[in-house]
Residue, then its C-alpha position, 0 to 999 in steps of 0.5 A: x301489201x294490202x291485206x289479202x281478201x279471200x275472194x278471188x274472182x275480181x270484181x270489175x265496176x263501171x264509174x258513173x254519174x251514180x259513182x263518181x264523187x270520192x265517197x262513193x269511190x272511195x266505198x267501192x273500193x272498201x266494198x271489193x273494186x278491184x278495177x274501174x271501168x270508164x266507157x267511153x260511149x257516154x259523155x267527153x273524153x276530158x270528161x273521163x280524163x276527170x273520172x280517172x284521176x279521181x279514180x287513183x286519187x281516192x285509190x292512193x287515199x284508202x291504200x286500194x291497188x285498183x286498175x283502170x280500164x277505158x272502154x272505147x265505143x267501136x263502131x256501136x250505133x246509139x240513138x240519141x239521149x232520151x229525157x233525163x226522166x227517161x221514157x217507157x216505150x209500151x208493147x203495140x206502140x208505132x213509132x218513128x226511126x229517123x237519121x239524127x241530126x244536130x240537137x236532135x232527141x230521142x222520146x216515145x215517138x220518134x228515136x233518132x239514130x246516129x247512123x247517116x245512113x239509116x234509110x238505106x240500111x232498114x228494110x221492113x220486116x227488120x228486127x232492131x234491138x235497143x239497150x243491151x236487147x230487152x226492148x225491140x222493134x220490127x220495122x214496118x215500113x221505111x220512106x224517104x225521110x223515116x221508117x214506121x216501126x212497131x214495140x215488138x217487146x216493151x222496155x225504159x230508155x235512158x240515156x243513148x242506148x245501142x241500137x242493134x241495126x242488122x249486122x251483114x249491112x253495117x260496113x264501119x270496121x273497127x277500131x274506128x278513127x274515133x276509137x283511135x283517137x280516145x286510145x290516143x287520150x287514154x294512153x296519154x291518162x295512163x290506164x291500165x286497160x283498153x277494152x275494143x267493142x265489137x272486134x270480129x278478128x286478130x286483124x282488128x287486134x294487131x291493128x289497134x296493138x299498132x295503134x298502140x304502140x310499144x308500150x301500151x296497156x293491157x289490150x283487151x277484146x271485146x268478144x260480141x260478135x258472132x265473128x270474133x266466137x268462129x275466130x276466138x283461138x287468133x283473137x286469143x292469141x294476139x289479145x292481153x285480156x277478152x270480155x264476155x259482152x253478152x248483151x252485144x252477144x245476145x243480140x247478135x247471136x242466137x240467145x240459147x247460144x250465149x252461155x254456152x258461149x260463155x263457157x267456151x270463151x272462159x275455158x280458152x282464155x283462162x287456158x291462153x293466160x288471159x283474164x277473162x272478164x264476164x259482163x252485162x247485167x250481173x246484177x241488172x235489177x241492183x240499178x234500183x232494188x236493194x237486193x238481186x234477184x235469186x236468177x242474177x245470185x245464181x248467174x253471178x255463181x254459174x259465173x264463177x263456176x266456169x272459172x271467169x277471171x273477174x264479173x263487171x258491173x255496168x249500169x248497177x253501179x254508173x246510175x245504181x241507186x248504191x253502188x256500194x252496196x252492189x259491189x258488197x254483194x257481188x263479193x259475198x256471191x262470188x266468194x261463196x260461188x268459190x267454196x264449191x269451186x272445182x280447184x282440184x280438177x280445173x288444174x289437172x283439166x288445164x294441164x291436159x290442155x297446155x298439150x293442145x297450146x303450146x304447139x304454137x307458142x313461141x320458146x320463152x311462152x312455152x317454158x314459162x307454161x312449163x314451169x308455171x304447170x310444174x309450180x302448181x303440181x310442187x304447191x299441191x304435192x309440197x301442200x305450200x301456204x302460198x305461190x310467190x310469181x316473182x314478175x315485170x310484166x305480169x306474165x308469170x302471175x296470169x301463167x300459174x293464176x290459170x291452174x286456179x290453185x287453192x292457195x294464195x298467189x303473190x304477184x312481186x312486181x317492181x311495175x306499178x302498173x303490172x301490180x294495177x294492171x295484175x287486180x283484175x286477174x284470178x287469185x293474185x294480190x298484187x304487190x310492188x318491191x324494188x327492182x333487185x339485180x339477181x335472182x337470189x335477191x328478187x326470192x329472197x325479197x318476194x318472200x320477205x313481201x310475203x311476210x310481211x303483208x302477213x301471207x306466209x309466217x315462219x314455218x310456212x313453205x311457199x314455191x316461187x316462180x321467178x326468171x333471170x333479170x340479166x337475160x336479154x330476153x327474160x323467161x320465167x324459168x326457175x322454180x324453187x319450193x322455200x322454207x321459211x325459218x327464224x334468223x339466228x338472232x331470235x328477233x323473230x323476223x321471218x327468212x327464207x333458207 
């Protein structure tokens, strides 16, 4: 088993041209990357599949459990490619907006947009944002072949940035046909999680789940529209995780609302037992600089205080000058913030939230919720050294993780994919153990895995959550407090009694 890291907030890092080599990937994993994100918005699917294979190979070499998250583009509108060196759009410049055609690129005089009915959508007076919203244009006029706009906020354009058009005039839904084609390829590649962009309702996620099939990876809803914020509880009920996609959220909602939405999404997601990934511009300055700004350091700490399960790096590791340094910096900032996290207060507040959620839950979910709540309370009262969640799907481990306990959580699972998926769950150290036939055997070998991994030792007490493997509908319904004692043989092997 991997040695447990003190940091509990997980790190998702985007893999791109700057980070796809085996050497850099290994350095990022050693620095603390828990899950690798591959974006399908840039480059062919075949290139993404090659990156996934590279990530898997390097993770095996360095002995790390690293998950893979595939991020589908959704109905996002993008500009045609800017030159490799990038283009600076200066405030006050006039620029053309045109529907893109084959072979057409973008520059500082003309931006080609991948939207065939662009000129029917735009109207004079519209605001158009580029990338994560830092660069904006004001449409002056719309003609038969082009629209003319003025740069109101300048910025450097690289690659194929997103183009945010007036949302009320866009009709494309999600998942798109292209999303579903990419989903099929990602299922064949064996990814651990897939994120869907521009989710607006629970029905979007239901269609996505239907397309993914019965043996689907984790399905993550990206919350980046006002409609998604308004339907948050319904979306959480049918998703396996959520992402606070602050870039597009800040474009499609009032900017001053974004910090408050972030806190709400995190609180609700964690209460439902869903991992929550906070994303966009967390250490943006480190794309070029060796240290983050003070504001960025504070942003990371505040996300940790909010209770986020994971923090995500995008361009910082995909195109940045030192991806491993960025990961190490993020790890250091998160670990320091955790020293001041209100663990006990979080658990108490969450306990009061469960009654409201339980009313609409199935019997199995209510039982797991009750046992995990009892497990947290018992772990606190008995001052246990660790909590061990025995789980097939990861749900038991995520259920106890909601309470943000002060002690480490070990997830003992017979599934390697579950172990990789738990790499993005707060505070959990996953370990793969052999499948066992009885509850007693499951408990025994899970505790032994914790001992052998150095998580616990002789004389410690652990709390173990487990269910019966013989149950046709397995449910976590057993809580045990186990004291670890030495065998009478004197060989010093710690054994649960």
